[in-house]
N, C-alpha and C positions, 0 to 999 in steps of 0.2 A: 494834263487832265484826261481821265479815261472814264467813259460811260458806256453803258450797255442797254440795248433795247429790251433785255429780259432780266436785268439785274445781276448778270454774271460778272465776276471779277476777271481781270485780264488773263489770269492763268488758267481759268476754267476751260475744260475741253467740252464745250457744248456745241449746239447747232448754230449758235450765233455768237460772234466775237464782239469785243468792245469797240466802241467808236472813240477815237482819240483825236483831240485837237492838236494840230501841229505845233511844236514848240518854236519860240522865236518871236521877240517883240516886233521884229520888222515885217512879219507876215500879218496882213489885215485879218481881223476876225472873220470877215466874210469868206476869205480864201481858206482860212483854217477849217471852217465848217465844210466848205465845198470839197476840199481835198479829202477830208475824213469820209465824207459821203461817197466820193468817187472810189476811194479804196474799198469801202464796204460793198459797193456795187460790183467791183471787179471780183472780190472774194466770194460773191454770192450771198453775202449777209443780208442784202436787201433784194428780195426776190421779185421777178417779173409779176406785174399786176398788183403788187403791194402799194397801198396808198400811204403817202407821207404827208404829215401836216406840220406846219411851222411851230405851232404852240407845243406840240408833243415833243418834237425834236429839240426845241429850245430848252425844255425842261430836262431832257436827257443830257444835253451838253452843259447845262448850267449857265446859259447865256440868255440874253434877251431875244425876242422873236425877230427883231429887225435884221441882224446879220444872217439868220437862218432863211428868212424870206428872200434876201438878196442872193444867197447861195443857191437856193432852189431855182431862182430865175436863171442863174448861170447854167445850172444842170439842164434846165429845159431848153435853153438856147443850144446847148451841145448835143441835145437829142437823147439824154439819159432818162429823162422823165417827161411826162406830158401833163399839162394842167387840167384839173377837173374843177369846173366852176363852183365856187363856194365850199369846196371840200379839201383841196390840196393838190397833190401831184401823184400820178401813178407811175411806177417804175416800168420803163419800156423793155420789152423782150428783144433780145438779139437773136436773129434767126441763124440757123446753120450756114446758110449761104453768105450772110453778112460776116459771120465768124471766119469763113474761108477767105473772103475778100480781105479782111483785116490781116489774116496770117500772110496772105500773098504780098500785100504791101509792106508789112513789117519785114518780111524776108528780103525783099528787094532793097530795102533801105539799111536795115541793121546788120545783116551778115557782111556785106562788103565794108561797111564803115567800121565794124568791130575788128575785121581782119586788118584794116588800116591802123587801128589802135595798136594791135599786136605787132605789126610791122614797124611802126614809127616809135612805139614805146611811150611812156608817160613819166612824169616827174616822180621821184621816189616817194614823196609824201602822198601823192595821188594813189600810187600803187598800194601803199601801206593802208590808206583809208579804205580802198576797195577791198583789200583782204579782210579788214576788220568787219565791214558790212557783210561780206560773204559768210564769214564765220557766224556773225550774229543772226543771219537769216536761217542758218542751219539750227541754231539754238531755238529760235522762236517757232520754227517748223516742228521741232520735237515736242514743244508744249502746245501746239495747236493754235497759236495766236495768228490767225489767218490775215486779219487786217494789217497787223504789224509786218507780217511776212510780205504782203503785197507792197507795203510802203518801202521796205528795205530793198525788195526786188527792183522797184521803180528807181530808187535812189542810186543803186549800183549801176544799172544799165544806162540811165540817162547821164549820170556823172561821167561815165567812161565815154559815152558818145559826145559829150560836150568838149572833150579834149581834142576832137577833130576840128573844132571851130565852125562846124556846119550848124548854125543856129536854126536854119529852116528845117533841116532833117530832125533835129531834136524836138522842135515844136510839133512836127507831124507825128513823130513816134510817141510823144507824150499823149497826144489826142487819141491815137489808135490804141494805145495800151489801156486808156480809160474806157474804151468801148468794149473791151474784152469782158467776158463773163466766165470766170474760172470756177464753175459750180462743182467740179469734181474734187476740189481741194479738201472738202470735208471728209470725203470717203478715204482720201489718201492719209489724212490725219488718223482716222479711225483704224486703218490697217498698218499705220506706222511707216508708210511709204513716202510721205512728203519729204522726209529728210534725204531720201535717195536723189530726188530731182534737185533739191536744194544744194546738194554736193556739187552740182554743175557750176555753181557760182564760184567755187574755189578753182574749178578747172578753167574758167574764164580768166581768173587772175593769173593762174600758172601759164596760160598761153601768152599773156602779156609779159610776164616775168622772163619767159624763155624766148621771147621774140619770134613766136611761131604762128604766123597767120593761117597756115593750113589747119593746125589744131584748133584755132579759134573758129574757123569756118565750120569745122566738124561739130564742135560742141554747141555753137549757136544754132546750127541746123537741127540738132537733136533737141536743144532747149526750146526753140520756138515750136517744134513739133508737138510739144505737150499742150499747146494752146487749144488745138483741136483734138487732142488725144486724152491722156489721163487727167490733165488739169480741167478738162471740160466734161469729165465723166465718161469718156469713150476709150476704147482700146487703141493701141498703137501697133503699127507694123514693126 
């Protein structure tokens, strides 16, 4: 199911992308709504200071208000939104200092673990699936589907990290990724540059296929650098 806060269809190149409920009967509706909102927050589709209400979001998603209220409670607990009495929830702003701290932690965790993935390798079906997601992320980047791009980016990285068996690291990386605000993605779509950084997903896959941890470290360092650079609307060295 795909819905939009401004009536756009999934393929439209507008300032706000569609909200999608995750597919899969095994995922509770509460978590589907929460994940969709998390991805929209990362993509910058839900802006700092914006007030969200359960009835409006429920209408947009085409679900009852109950799972939306439950999802908003989860987001409030995680620090993504703050409650406003009798009104709803306000989207919390992530400061540059907080963004820098997130990047530092992610670099400490993800770069060595992804190098481990490249060194140890993965099962053929895992590599094939990763390659498919990487290519799909390039396709959706081309069409400006930012929320879907974030979802695929999340699936690719976390899926590869899970092969290390370090569930604690995966849990923390997931939380840190949801705290990111990649507000510069819209500008990259407008200039046709998002596909360039999306190409790095294929480079990650190639590093694993070639068993090259040094190449993995290099591409991950560059990839994570976008968080405080072009993906955040800033320049990069």
